[in-house]
C-alpha positions, -999 to +999 in steps of 0.1 A: -493-561-567-488-520-557-506-499-572-491-473-600-501-433-589-513-407-615-527-377-613-553-367-643-593-355-635-621-368-655-638-350-679-665-376-684-682-412-682-706-429-699-720-456-716-739-466-747-754-494-764-744-514-795-770-540-814-750-560-837-779-581-855-756-614-869-771-625-906-767-658-899-787-663-857-767-686-835-782-716-822-759-724-785-784-760-781-821-739-767-808-709-769-813-685-804-793-653-805-803-634-832-785-601-821-754-592-799-763-566-772-729-544-762-721-515-741-695-491-750-680-477-720-655-440-724-638-424-704-624-386-706-601-372-690-593-334-687-565-336-705-580-353-742-571-389-734-600-415-736-603-448-726-624-473-746-642-508-732-672-529-742-691-563-734-717-580-738-744-567-717-762-597-720-799-580-727-793-564-692-799-526-680-754-523-681-758-493-702-781-478-675-758-493-641-731-470-654-751-436-668-774-430-633-751-452-605-713-454-615-704-423-640-713-401-609-690-418-585-664-419-606-670-379-615-665-377-577-641-397-566-618-404-597-586-402-582-559-404-609-551-440-599-576-464-613-575-491-588-576-464-559-606-452-577-621-486-578-620-491-539-637-458-534-664-464-556-665-501-545-672-491-512-694-459-516-718-483-534-711-521-532-747-538-525-753-528-568-720-538-577-712-563-563-732-586-592-755-588-619-758-556-647-739-530-628-709-553-616-710-558-653-707-516-662-683-509-632-657-536-647-662-519-680-653-488-667-626-493-648-614-512-678-617-476-696-605-462-667-569-482-668-571-475-711-573-433-709-547-436-679-521-451-700-526-434-734-521-400-710-490-414-702-482-428-741-480-462-730-498-492-732-517-509-705-497-539-693-461-515-698-477-489-672-475-515-646-440-518-663-449-557-681-442-567-717-471-588-731-464-630-724-465-657-754-498-671-744-508-694-761-542-683-794-567-700-792-596-697-824-630-696-808-646-716-841-677-741-855-704-708-859-728-706-864-734-742-847-763-756-869-728-762-888-727-800-895-694-820-888-679-819-926-681-777-919-650-784-894-620-796-907-621-767-927-625-743-903-594-762-880-570-757-909-577-724-912-576-710-877-538-734-877-526-715-908-538-684-892-518-690-863-536-707-836-527-726-808-559-750-804-595-745-813-626-745-793-663-753-804-698-744-786-720-769-787-744-778-816-777-780-818-784-813-803-760-830-781-750-861-810-744-831-833-718-815-807-697-849-809-695-855-838-688-817-847-660-822-817-647-856-834-642-838-867-620-817-855-602-839-834-596-858-869-577-836-887-553-839-858-535-805-864-538-794-825-555-792-797-595-792-793-618-778-764-654-780-761-681-750-745-710-769-735-729-734-732-748-742-699-767-770-720-758-804-697-782-807-661-761-833-649-727-844-652-744-877-672-758-857-701-720-841-702-701-872-710-724-888-729-709-855-757-674-854-745-668-891-727-640-903-738-628-880-762-588-869-754-597-827-751-576-800-739-605-793-716-643-791-712-657-760-706-689-745-688-713-777-690-737-763-664-758-729-655-743-709-629-745-721-589-740-759-603-710-764-582-717-800-574-727-811-603-693-798-621-672-817-594-691-852-603-686-845-634-648-837-630-644-866-611-661-885-643-634-866-669-604-876-680-599-840-695-596-810-672-629-793-664-633-754-674-661-732-656-666-690-650-680-675-679-703-650-671-699-656-634-711-615-629-706-615-593-674-612-570-674-645-554-656-654-582-634-672-587-627-677-554-660-697-553-641-721-579-609-727-568-623-731-529-649-758-536-621-781-559-650-778-588-623-773-615-592-772-628-591-744-650-606-706-643-620-689-674-623-651-659-636-625-677-628-592-671-651-572-687-679-589-663-655-598-632-644-564-616-623-556-643-590-552-639-587-532-609-602-566-589-583-589-607-548-568-595-564-566-558-564-612-561-534-615-579-511-628-546-542-653-542-551-665-578-505-666-576-506-687-545-538-710-557-515-722-587-548-729-611-544-721-646-565-696-666-582-696-696-595-664-704-631-656-723-625-634-756-619-600-759-585-604-776-582-570-767-575-563-729-571-604-719-535-608-736-521-576-716-541-586-680-528-620-683-495-608-694-499-580-661-509-610-637-492-638-620-507-662-628-508-691-656-522-680-683-528-713-710-555-695-734-562-663-754-596-665-773-595-648-810-628-643-831-626-643-864-648-617-886-680-633-900-675-664-868-702-635-848-687-653-817-674-616-810-693-600-836-685-559-818-643-573-816-650-593-852-662-554-865-633-531-851-604-565-869-625-557-898-624-518-898-581-522-890-574-540-919-593-516-941-579-483-917-546-500-913-550-482-888-540-497-850-529-478-818-500-480-800-513-472-770-539-483-744-553-515-750-545-511-785-573-515-806-590-483-819-630-483-815-647-474-844-675-451-851-700-469-853-743-462-853-762-471-819-773-506-841-750-523-875-752-553-890-724-584-881-707-595-911-720-615-936-694-641-943-679-673-933-652-671-911-627-651-925-593-664-903-571-646-926-582-618-909-562-627-878-525-620-876-518-648-848-482-661-852 
């Protein structure tokens, strides 16, 4: 896919950390989350156009990496074209930028740069590449907090489907037994396809099969921690449902490692930690040739457009309802949009509200009526 040229000088690249405290802590297996930490990046062009992006920082110094390593390089090397700039920056500093906190920051700056340039041209990011948004299935991430029992699942499936969700995905519960009961409760509604995110909670393929064996699922996702390709291949041989993995693989051997090893049926991709849009554009021909379906990890604001730009089969874009505490910052943006009735029509098509460094998340049951998925 050819890069698109655009003149423009970067005035400033910056990042800040926003902590969203969760009114209802989220416990994924043994992992307790009381707050979500985000890195928010901003790219300002000399003509006044501003681009934003945000992503979970997972407790690592993403903001510091942007401000100390990445921002100076963008100021020096920005060509007006985010794709060629990405390549120049990466070649200048490939060792720190190829993984971890610095790759997260690099990815977010790239997304913000694409938005700034698109806004400068008065276009959405997709339109800047001559694309219109594809009709990709919208999936609701439900079942938060995971401590909720199966009796609370059916109402949320109904609410998400009423809002226009094509399917629902549930996270791992407090125990393997509760996880299976919650999945069965969603399946028993017979309203839509159901997937599950095992959130790296299993040690072996046998552990995963105790939870999902015999269930008719759209896919089973992320059962093992990173580096578990052999266990993924074993589980894939046992499952009747498709296997997906790739969330938070924060290194540039993703997604090729999953494709070439035959470890999964579905790729999970997240532009906020895997190189941004520019990196995926460079992989577009490879991904199209391999023809492996992609399920995108939350961040619907840009993944709906990124999926439309690429020549891959995208099977899901994920959405988080205000109050769910799945993507707590995106939920605040949705709630702010409802109040202000203001949507951007260019860039990534969202308005970044003014938020303090520390803010409380939305204290309510998930409100699927806030989203328009139809």
